[in-house]
Biopython code that builds the backbone (N, CA, C, O; Angstrom):
import numpy as np
from Bio.PDB.StructureBuilder import StructureBuilder

atoms = [
    (1, "MET", "N", (0.185, -13.947, 10.262)),
    (1, "MET", "CA", (-0.200, -12.415, 10.910)),
    (1, "MET", "C", (-1.893, -12.616, 10.238)),
    (1, "MET", "O", (-2.087, -13.000, 9.084)),
    (2, "VAL", "N", (-2.702, -12.366, 10.944)),
    (2, "VAL", "CA", (-3.885, -12.321, 10.199)),
    (2, "VAL", "C", (-4.294, -10.682, 9.989)),
    (2, "VAL", "O", (-4.052, -9.769, 10.779)),
    (3, "ILE", "N", (-5.002, -10.595, 8.649)),
    (3, "ILE", "CA", (-5.277, -9.416, 8.126)),
    (3, "ILE", "C", (-6.890, -9.296, 8.358)),
    (3, "ILE", "O", (-7.551, -10.283, 8.037)),
    (4, "GLU", "N", (-7.442, -8.378, 8.789)),
    (4, "GLU", "CA", (-8.660, -8.133, 9.245)),
    (4, "GLU", "C", (-9.251, -7.088, 8.270)),
    (4, "GLU", "O", (-8.679, -6.008, 8.129)),
    (5, "ASP", "N", (-10.383, -7.386, 7.596)),
    (5, "ASP", "CA", (-10.992, -6.382, 6.714)),
    (5, "ASP", "C", (-10.987, -4.904, 7.364)),
    (5, "ASP", "O", (-11.082, -4.764, 8.583)),
    (6, "GLY", "N", (-10.863, -3.747, 6.430)),
    (6, "GLY", "CA", (-11.028, -2.345, 7.014)),
    (6, "GLY", "C", (-10.138, -1.783, 7.905)),
    (6, "GLY", "O", (-10.351, -0.715, 8.478)),
    (7, "LYS", "N", (-9.165, -2.447, 8.044)),
    (7, "LYS", "CA", (-7.842, -2.046, 9.137)),
    (7, "LYS", "C", (-6.639, -1.368, 8.343)),
    (7, "LYS", "O", (-6.392, -1.557, 7.152)),
    (8, "PHE", "N", (-6.018, -0.640, 9.115)),
    (8, "PHE", "CA", (-5.032, -0.029, 8.368)),
    (8, "PHE", "C", (-3.725, -0.840, 9.191)),
    (8, "PHE", "O", (-3.713, -1.235, 10.356)),
    (9, "TYR", "N", (-2.708, -0.928, 8.212)),
    (9, "TYR", "CA", (-1.508, -1.655, 8.514)),
    (9, "TYR", "C", (-0.233, -1.103, 7.885)),
    (9, "TYR", "O", (-0.206, -0.469, 6.830)),
    (10, "PHE", "N", (0.577, -1.338, 8.468)),
    (10, "PHE", "CA", (2.282, -0.544, 8.227)),
    (10, "PHE", "C", (3.047, -1.917, 7.700)),
    (10, "PHE", "O", (2.718, -2.929, 8.318)),
    (11, "ILE", "N", (3.802, -2.052, 6.882)),
    (11, "ILE", "CA", (4.624, -3.199, 6.476)),
    (11, "ILE", "C", (6.030, -2.822, 6.758)),
    (11, "ILE", "O", (6.585, -1.728, 6.650)),
    (12, "LYS", "N", (6.531, -4.104, 7.189)),
    (12, "LYS", "CA", (8.025, -3.914, 7.832)),
    (12, "LYS", "C", (9.011, -3.740, 6.609)),
    (12, "LYS", "O", (8.794, -4.220, 5.497)),
    (13, "ASP", "N", (10.053, -3.041, 6.931)),
    (13, "ASP", "CA", (11.322, -2.925, 6.167)),
    (13, "ASP", "C", (11.701, -3.974, 5.517)),
    (13, "ASP", "O", (12.196, -3.887, 4.393)),
    (14, "GLU", "N", (11.504, -5.190, 6.188)),
    (14, "GLU", "CA", (12.288, -6.460, 5.801)),
    (14, "GLU", "C", (11.487, -6.928, 4.542)),
    (14, "GLU", "O", (12.118, -7.370, 3.582)),
    (15, "PHE", "N", (10.131, -6.850, 4.508)),
    (15, "PHE", "CA", (9.438, -7.284, 3.514)),
    (15, "PHE", "C", (9.983, -6.306, 2.073)),
    (15, "PHE", "O", (10.244, -6.858, 1.003)),
    (16, "PHE", "N", (10.064, -5.184, 2.225)),
    (16, "PHE", "CA", (10.615, -4.306, 1.175)),
    (16, "PHE", "C", (12.101, -4.683, 0.720)),
    (16, "PHE", "O", (12.521, -4.620, -0.435)),
    (17, "ASP", "N", (12.707, -5.024, 1.680)),
    (17, "ASP", "CA", (14.164, -5.663, 1.226)),
    (17, "ASP", "C", (14.244, -7.067, 0.403)),
    (17, "ASP", "O", (15.055, -7.340, -0.481)),
    (18, "VAL", "N", (13.291, -7.819, 0.869)),
    (18, "VAL", "CA", (13.008, -9.003, 0.083)),
    (18, "VAL", "C", (12.533, -8.882, -1.299)),
    (18, "VAL", "O", (12.990, -9.497, -2.262)),
    (19, "PHE", "N", (11.585, -8.040, -1.306)),
    (19, "PHE", "CA", (11.056, -7.792, -2.557)),
    (19, "PHE", "C", (11.455, -6.513, -3.234)),
    (19, "PHE", "O", (10.643, -5.757, -3.766)),
    (20, "LYS", "N", (12.517, -6.349, -3.194)),
    (20, "LYS", "CA", (13.223, -4.709, -3.510)),
    (20, "LYS", "C", (13.212, -4.743, -5.196)),
    (20, "LYS", "O", (13.360, -3.692, -5.819)),
    (21, "ASP", "N", (13.061, -5.785, -5.754)),
    (21, "ASP", "CA", (13.282, -5.686, -7.389)),
    (21, "ASP", "C", (11.934, -5.976, -8.129)),
    (21, "ASP", "O", (11.773, -6.424, -9.264)),
    (22, "TYR", "N", (11.123, -5.650, -7.310)),
    (22, "TYR", "CA", (9.478, -5.995, -7.977)),
    (22, "TYR", "C", (8.733, -4.768, -8.250)),
    (22, "TYR", "O", (7.529, -4.891, -8.475)),
    (23, "GLY", "N", (9.355, -3.386, -8.270)),
    (23, "GLY", "CA", (8.529, -2.203, -8.424)),
    (23, "GLY", "C", (7.614, -1.813, -7.579)),
    (23, "GLY", "O", (6.583, -1.228, -7.913)),
    (24, "LEU", "N", (8.007, -2.183, -6.145)),
    (24, "LEU", "CA", (6.895, -1.610, -5.374)),
    (24, "LEU", "C", (7.131, -0.121, -4.832)),
    (24, "LEU", "O", (8.129, 0.505, -5.190)),
    (25, "MET", "N", (6.366, 0.324, -4.126)),
    (25, "MET", "CA", (6.337, 1.553, -3.472)),
    (25, "MET", "C", (7.689, 1.554, -2.275)),
    (25, "MET", "O", (8.042, 0.528, -1.691)),
    (26, "ILE", "N", (8.081, 2.384, -2.148)),
    (26, "ILE", "CA", (9.511, 2.446, -1.170)),
    (26, "ILE", "C", (8.526, 2.624, 0.259)),
    (26, "ILE", "O", (7.579, 3.408, 0.312)),
    (27, "ASN", "N", (8.902, 1.845, 1.246)),
    (27, "ASN", "CA", (8.662, 2.051, 2.636)),
    (27, "ASN", "C", (8.402, 3.189, 3.139)),
    (27, "ASN", "O", (7.386, 3.533, 3.742)),
    (28, "LYS", "N", (9.484, 3.884, 2.850)),
    (28, "LYS", "CA", (9.620, 5.255, 3.672)),
    (28, "LYS", "C", (10.026, 6.457, 2.949)),
    (28, "LYS", "O", (10.981, 6.406, 2.173)),
    (29, "GLU", "N", (9.306, 7.642, 3.165)),
    (29, "GLU", "CA", (9.631, 8.751, 2.369)),
    (29, "GLU", "C", (10.659, 9.352, 2.777)),
    (29, "GLU", "O", (10.668, 9.812, 3.918)),
    (30, "ASN", "N", (11.855, 9.493, 1.856)),
    (30, "ASN", "CA", (12.952, 10.254, 2.666)),
    (30, "ASN", "C", (13.560, 9.580, 3.709)),
    (30, "ASN", "O", (14.599, 10.073, 4.147)),
    (31, "GLY", "N", (13.095, 8.453, 4.253)),
    (31, "GLY", "CA", (13.660, 7.606, 5.142)),
    (31, "GLY", "C", (13.259, 8.105, 6.498)),
    (31, "GLY", "O", (13.904, 8.093, 7.546)),
    (32, "LYS", "N", (11.741, 8.658, 6.182)),
    (32, "LYS", "CA", (11.206, 9.209, 7.418)),
    (32, "LYS", "C", (9.761, 8.677, 7.713)),
    (32, "LYS", "O", (9.516, 8.076, 8.759)),
    (33, "LYS", "N", (9.035, 8.864, 6.979)),
    (33, "LYS", "CA", (7.707, 8.353, 6.999)),
    (33, "LYS", "C", (7.266, 6.983, 6.378)),
    (33, "LYS", "O", (7.426, 6.709, 5.188)),
    (34, "ARG", "N", (6.759, 6.245, 7.200)),
    (34, "ARG", "CA", (6.259, 4.903, 6.690)),
    (34, "ARG", "C", (4.753, 4.803, 6.226)),
    (34, "ARG", "O", (3.749, 5.106, 6.871)),
    (35, "GLN", "N", (4.829, 4.407, 5.214)),
    (35, "GLN", "CA", (3.626, 4.373, 4.356)),
    (35, "GLN", "C", (2.346, 3.645, 5.151)),
    (35, "GLN", "O", (2.599, 2.616, 5.777)),
    (36, "CYS", "N", (1.127, 4.103, 5.139)),
    (36, "CYS", "CA", (0.200, 3.240, 6.034)),
    (36, "CYS", "C", (-0.607, 2.596, 4.569)),
    (36, "CYS", "O", (-0.545, 3.048, 3.425)),
    (37, "TYR", "N", (-1.338, 1.428, 5.059)),
    (37, "TYR", "CA", (-2.067, 0.707, 4.198)),
    (37, "TYR", "C", (-3.341, 0.587, 4.570)),
    (37, "TYR", "O", (-3.588, 0.761, 5.763)),
    (38, "PHE", "N", (-4.472, 0.253, 3.614)),
    (38, "PHE", "CA", (-5.835, -0.188, 4.178)),
    (38, "PHE", "C", (-5.837, -1.481, 3.550)),
    (38, "PHE", "O", (-5.527, -1.671, 2.374)),
    (39, "GLY", "N", (-6.256, -2.514, 4.507)),
    (39, "GLY", "CA", (-6.328, -3.927, 4.036)),
    (39, "GLY", "C", (-7.840, -4.509, 4.132)),
    (39, "GLY", "O", (-8.728, -4.225, 4.936)),
    (40, "PHE", "N", (-7.835, -5.385, 3.088)),
    (40, "PHE", "CA", (-9.026, -6.150, 3.108)),
    (40, "PHE", "C", (-8.896, -7.249, 1.907)),
    (40, "PHE", "O", (-8.180, -7.129, 0.913)),
    (41, "ARG", "N", (-9.735, -8.326, 2.218)),
    (41, "ARG", "CA", (-9.617, -9.540, 1.577)),
    (41, "ARG", "C", (-10.404, -9.322, -0.023)),
    (41, "ARG", "O", (-11.186, -8.391, -0.216)),
    (42, "ASP", "N", (-10.086, -10.234, -0.985)),
    (42, "ASP", "CA", (-10.690, -10.098, -2.404)),
    (42, "ASP", "C", (-12.156, -10.747, -2.070)),
    (42, "ASP", "O", (-12.189, -11.633, -1.216)),
    (43, "ARG", "N", (-13.216, -10.393, -2.630)),
    (43, "ARG", "CA", (-14.324, -10.775, -2.529)),
    (43, "ARG", "C", (-14.661, -12.264, -3.165)),
    (43, "ARG", "O", (-15.452, -13.022, -2.602)),
    (44, "LYS", "N", (-14.063, -12.566, -4.250)),
    (44, "LYS", "CA", (-14.093, -13.924, -4.936)),
    (44, "LYS", "C", (-12.989, -14.921, -4.485)),
    (44, "LYS", "O", (-13.201, -16.129, -4.594)),
    (45, "ASN", "N", (-11.705, -14.410, -3.934)),
    (45, "ASN", "CA", (-10.837, -15.294, -3.360)),
    (45, "ASN", "C", (-10.191, -14.629, -2.240)),
    (45, "ASN", "O", (-9.364, -13.718, -2.212)),
    (46, "LYS", "N", (-10.792, -15.333, -1.273)),
    (46, "LYS", "CA", (-10.467, -14.836, 0.196)),
    (46, "LYS", "C", (-8.976, -15.071, 0.517)),
    (46, "LYS", "O", (-8.500, -14.507, 1.502)),
    (47, "GLU", "N", (-8.135, -15.952, -0.334)),
    (47, "GLU", "CA", (-6.855, -15.974, -0.050)),
    (47, "GLU", "C", (-6.028, -14.675, -0.403)),
    (47, "GLU", "O", (-4.984, -14.355, 0.165)),
    (48, "ILE", "N", (-6.565, -14.058, -1.297)),
    (48, "ILE", "CA", (-5.900, -12.551, -1.946)),
    (48, "ILE", "C", (-6.228, -11.620, -0.792)),
    (48, "ILE", "O", (-7.380, -11.460, -0.389)),
    (49, "ILE", "N", (-5.054, -10.950, -0.224)),
    (49, "ILE", "CA", (-5.341, -10.040, 0.328)),
    (49, "ILE", "C", (-4.711, -8.702, -0.197)),
    (49, "ILE", "O", (-3.533, -8.641, -0.547)),
    (50, "TRP", "N", (-5.585, -7.621, -0.229)),
    (50, "TRP", "CA", (-5.127, -6.183, -0.722)),
    (50, "TRP", "C", (-4.840, -5.417, 0.136)),
    (50, "TRP", "O", (-5.396, -5.400, 1.235)),
    (51, "LEU", "N", (-3.825, -4.570, -0.253)),
    (51, "LEU", "CA", (-3.083, -3.709, 0.900)),
    (51, "LEU", "C", (-2.900, -2.508, -0.229)),
    (51, "LEU", "O", (-2.107, -2.454, -1.170)),
    (52, "VAL", "N", (-3.990, -1.493, 0.230)),
    (52, "VAL", "CA", (-3.829, -0.241, -0.874)),
    (52, "VAL", "C", (-3.314, 1.092, 0.007)),
    (52, "VAL", "O", (-3.946, 1.559, 0.955)),
    (53, "PRO", "N", (-2.182, 1.550, -0.443)),
    (53, "PRO", "CA", (-1.596, 3.009, 0.125)),
    (53, "PRO", "C", (-2.511, 3.889, 0.460)),
    (53, "PRO", "O", (-3.502, 3.917, -0.269)),
    (54, "ILE", "N", (-2.476, 4.540, 1.252)),
    (54, "ILE", "CA", (-3.284, 5.757, 1.760)),
    (54, "ILE", "C", (-2.459, 6.794, 1.663)),
    (54, "ILE", "O", (-1.260, 6.724, 1.934)),
    (55, "SER", "N", (-3.160, 8.019, 1.194)),
    (55, "SER", "CA", (-2.431, 9.256, 1.011)),
    (55, "SER", "C", (-3.246, 10.372, 1.653)),
    (55, "SER", "O", (-4.443, 10.190, 1.876)),
    (56, "THR", "N", (-2.675, 11.462, 1.943)),
    (56, "THR", "CA", (-3.555, 12.740, 2.398)),
    (56, "THR", "C", (-3.356, 13.577, 0.977)),
    (56, "THR", "O", (-3.974, 14.633, 0.840)),
    (57, "LYS", "N", (-2.594, 13.153, 0.051)),
    (57, "LYS", "CA", (-2.157, 14.047, -1.237)),
    (57, "LYS", "C", (-3.311, 13.655, -2.128)),
    (57, "LYS", "O", (-2.989, 13.119, -3.188)),
    (58, "TYR", "N", (-4.544, 13.817, -1.898)),
    (58, "TYR", "CA", (-5.664, 13.648, -2.841)),
    (58, "TYR", "C", (-5.395, 14.490, -4.380)),
    (58, "TYR", "O", (-5.279, 13.925, -5.468)),
    (59, "ASP", "N", (-5.350, 15.614, -4.195)),
    (59, "ASP", "CA", (-5.147, 16.415, -5.321)),
    (59, "ASP", "C", (-4.042, 15.969, -6.267)),
    (59, "ASP", "O", (-4.144, 15.716, -7.467)),
    (60, "LYS", "N", (-3.198, 15.934, -5.655)),
    (60, "LYS", "CA", (-1.794, 15.221, -6.275)),
    (60, "LYS", "C", (-2.286, 13.961, -7.196)),
    (60, "LYS", "O", (-2.309, 14.058, -8.423)),
    (61, "TYR", "N", (-2.688, 12.739, -6.486)),
    (61, "TYR", "CA", (-3.108, 11.744, -6.945)),
    (61, "TYR", "C", (-4.369, 11.671, -8.104)),
    (61, "TYR", "O", (-4.466, 10.904, -9.062)),
    (62, "LYS", "N", (-5.170, 12.609, -7.718)),
    (62, "LYS", "CA", (-6.331, 12.877, -8.645)),
    (62, "LYS", "C", (-5.879, 13.449, -10.127)),
    (62, "LYS", "O", (-6.483, 13.133, -11.152)),
    (63, "LYS", "N", (-5.023, 14.114, -10.111)),
    (63, "LYS", "CA", (-4.399, 14.641, -11.593)),
    (63, "LYS", "C", (-3.804, 13.692, -12.296)),
    (63, "LYS", "O", (-4.073, 13.536, -13.487)),
    (64, "ILE", "N", (-2.781, 12.818, -11.552)),
    (64, "ILE", "CA", (-2.284, 11.730, -12.198)),
    (64, "ILE", "C", (-3.252, 10.726, -12.917)),
    (64, "ILE", "O", (-3.230, 10.356, -14.090)),
    (65, "TYR", "N", (-4.297, 10.309, -11.676)),
    (65, "TYR", "CA", (-5.521, 9.510, -12.375)),
    (65, "TYR", "C", (-6.083, 10.126, -13.689)),
    (65, "TYR", "O", (-6.359, 9.466, -14.692)),
    (66, "ASP", "N", (-6.223, 11.521, -13.553)),
    (66, "ASP", "CA", (-7.027, 12.146, -14.592)),
    (66, "ASP", "C", (-6.244, 11.791, -16.209)),
    (66, "ASP", "O", (-6.686, 11.391, -17.287)),
    (67, "ILE", "N", (-4.933, 12.158, -15.726)),
    (67, "ILE", "CA", (-4.095, 12.008, -16.920)),
    (67, "ILE", "C", (-4.047, 10.485, -17.465)),
    (67, "ILE", "O", (-4.170, 10.216, -18.660)),
    (68, "LYS", "N", (-3.864, 9.575, -16.508)),
    (68, "LYS", "CA", (-3.722, 8.220, -17.252)),
    (68, "LYS", "C", (-5.151, 7.835, -17.683)),
    (68, "LYS", "O", (-5.209, 7.021, -18.605)),
    (69, "LYS", "N", (-6.140, 8.216, -17.247)),
    (69, "LYS", "CA", (-7.642, 7.796, -17.635)),
    (69, "LYS", "C", (-7.797, 8.196, -19.100)),
    (69, "LYS", "O", (-8.861, 7.996, -19.686)),
]
sb = StructureBuilder()
sb.init_structure("model")
sb.init_model(0)
sb.init_chain("A")
sb.init_seg("    ")
for serial, (resi, resn, name, xyz) in enumerate(atoms, 1):
    if name == "N":
        sb.init_residue(resn, " ", resi, " ")
    sb.init_atom(name, np.array(xyz, "f"), 0.0, 1.0, " ", f" {name:<3s}", serial, name[0])
structure = sb.get_structure()
C-alpha cells in the first residue's frame, strides 16, 4: 500500500487483530464507527509513516491535553 502525505486512511480490522496486545486504539467505537487517520511520512526518515487519529471531539481531547501538559 502506498501512503500519500496529507490523505485520510481507514485501517482494516485485521491489523488490529494482529497487533491487539500493543496498546493501540480500538478500530471501531462500540463496534460501529471506524477511526479515520491522517497519514504522512516522517521528515527525517521517509520509511516511517505516521497515522494520526482524527476526531471531532476537540474540546474533550483539549482537556486531556491540558491536564497531561
